[in-house]
C-alpha positions, 0 to 999 in steps of 0.5 A: 728422134728427129722432129721438124716443127712448123709452128701454129695453133692446136691441135698439133698435126703429127705426120708419120711416114710409111715403112722405109720412109722418113719425114721427107715423104710429107714435103708436099703436104707440110706447107699446104697443111700449115697454110690451110689449117693454121695448126702446128705441123710436126713431121718426124723420123721414127727410130732407124729412119731418116735422121733418127738413130737406129734402135736395136732389136725387132721393130714393134709398134708399141715401142715406136708409139712410146718413142713418139710420146716421149718426143712429143712430151719434149716438144710440150705437146701432150694433148690435142694431137691429130695423127696422120699415118701412112702405111706401116705408121697405121700400126703406130697410130693404133698403139699410140691411141690405145696407150694415150687416148686422151692425147688424140683428137683424131686420126687420118689413116693414109692407105694405112695398115689396118687390123681388118686386113691381117686375116689369118690367111693373109698374114700367112701369105705375107709371112711366106713372102717375107721369108723369101725376102728375109733370106735375100736380105741376110745375104746382102751387105748389112746397111741401115736399110737392110737392118730396118727391114729385117727388124720389121720382118722379125716376128711378123706373123705373131705381131700381126695376128695380135694386131688383127684383134685390136679395135680403135678407141670409139671416141676418137674420130678417124678419116680413112684414105685408100689409094686407087692402086693399093700397095698390092699388084694382085687383084685378090690382095688389092681387094682385101686391102680396099675392103679392110679400109671400108670395113674400118671406116664403116664400123663407126659413125665418126669415121669417113672414107675417101679414095685418092684417085690417080694415086699409088700407095705413095699418097702423100707424094701423089695426092697431097691435096687429098691428105690436106683436105682430109685433115682439114675436114676432120678438124671441122667436125 
């Protein structure tokens, strides 16, 4: 996988982009974050994104977390890590923290997929939407992007039914950033998204919640200042 490293001290801050995005999503965040915290900042491209090679088969957060662990091991970073995870990468953060709890010093979820959102009713609705999109993608020319989208859609229902049951390790502090607009145009889905962010943040005393005002779902691009502040505040706890 492709990693971009800005040298600094520990803890190392690992930036993980949303679905269909690569490490360039963090271009406004990296210099400000490095300057404010003095920490090592690591941005990377998951398999199939950016400069990283594609991986065969369905996309699974557990595989992505294992890839990240292997990459960090090669970089000599096997502890004192702060995960900063946008959108789909929230699922990777959950898998990584559960499989490597001693590596993780904290996490910042940036308008991220959290288990509380994927209720049975919401997951069924998303599966129905995905089915229509998948049919269109199958008719389109096969490209790196379409293959990645199909890999993420494969098994979406069962994967997120299982994800809905996961819990975050209680000893790992977390900050939650929710965007003002959310990823959803419909009021009911947007409200469920906001509620899921609140429910996760309020489930433990070592979690915080902040709204990125005047931001779309693309918080790292629209409000990099909010991301930098959330990470800096987490490091000060």
